[in-house]
Structures are given as C-alpha cells and as structure tokens.
C-alpha positions in Angstrom: -38.6 -23.4 -29.8 -35.6 -22.0 -27.9 -33.5 -19.4 -29.4 -29.8 -18.6 -28.6 -29.0 -14.9 -28.0 -25.5 -13.5 -28.0 -24.9 -10.0 -26.7 -22.0 -7.8 -27.6 -21.3 -5.1 -25.0 -19.7 -1.9 -26.4 -17.2 -0.2 -24.1 -15.1 2.6 -25.4 -11.4 1.8 -25.4 -9.1 3.2 -22.7 -6.2 3.6 -25.0 -5.7 5.0 -28.5 -7.4 2.1 -30.3 -9.9 3.4 -32.9 -10.7 0.1 -34.7 -11.9 -3.2 -33.3 -13.0 -6.4 -35.1 -15.1 -9.1 -33.4 -15.5 -12.5 -35.0 -18.3 -14.7 -33.7 -18.4 -18.4 -35.0 -21.0 -21.1 -34.8 -24.3 -19.5 -35.9 -26.7 -21.9 -37.6 -27.5 -21.0 -41.2 -31.0 -19.4 -41.2 -31.5 -20.2 -44.9 -31.0 -24.1 -44.8 -31.6 -24.2 -40.9 -28.2 -25.9 -40.4 -28.8 -28.7 -42.9 -26.2 -27.4 -45.4 -28.2 -28.7 -48.3 -31.5 -28.9 -50.1 -33.0 -31.8 -52.0 -32.9 -31.3 -55.8 -33.2 -33.4 -58.9 -30.5 -34.3 -61.4 -30.9 -34.9 -65.2 -32.3 -38.4 -64.5 -34.8 -37.0 -61.9 -32.9 -38.8 -59.1 -32.8 -37.0 -55.7 -29.5 -35.3 -55.0 -28.3 -33.0 -52.2 -27.7 -29.5 -53.5 -25.4 -27.4 -51.3 -27.0 -24.3 -49.6 -26.1 -21.1 -51.6 -25.7 -19.1 -48.5 -23.5 -21.3 -46.2 -22.1 -23.3 -49.1 -22.8 -26.5 -47.4 -20.9 -25.6 -44.1 -24.1 -25.6 -42.0 -23.0 -22.7 -39.9 -22.2 -19.0 -40.4 -19.8 -16.6 -38.8 -20.3 -12.9 -38.1 -17.5 -10.3 -38.6 -18.3 -7.1 -36.7 -16.1 -4.1 -37.3 -16.3 -1.2 -34.9 -14.7 2.2 -35.5 -14.5 4.6 -32.5 -14.9 8.3 -33.4 -15.7 11.5 -31.4 -19.3 12.3 -31.0 -19.5 15.7 -32.6 -23.3 15.6 -32.6 -23.7 16.0 -28.8 -24.3 19.4 -27.4 -22.9 20.3 -24.1 -25.2 21.6 -21.4 -24.4 25.0 -20.0 
C-alpha cells in the first residue's frame, strides 16, 4: 500500500520573526481510515452510522505546527 509523505524543511528566519505557524490540511483520519464513521446499533438493533470520535465524521484531519525560534545556548564554541 502506498503512503503519502509530506516533509517540512526548517530554515531559520532571516528577519526578526521568532514564531511561525504551519497548517497542513487533507490528512486521512488514521482512526476511521477516512470513512468518517463506524457501524453501530441503535435501540432496535438496526445498523446505524456512528461518527468517528477523532475526526468527528469529517474524514480528514489537519495538522497545526507551531515553531518557536530561540538562540541555541547549549552549543559550545570551538576554540
């Protein structure tokens, strides 16, 4: 089975920006596998579609990635 891969390349900003937000849409829900529902039973034992509790029936998810740029104080300089 093929798998889609999306890569985010991190490049430090060239201006005084310290925060970035990246929003990535269109990821298939991994819990319901893009169906948006599961089959369940009602009080009369009839088959009913129950919305996915993760994607809430939308079939797709979005990722919100927040990046904070800070100075790297852990690096030691070579002498």
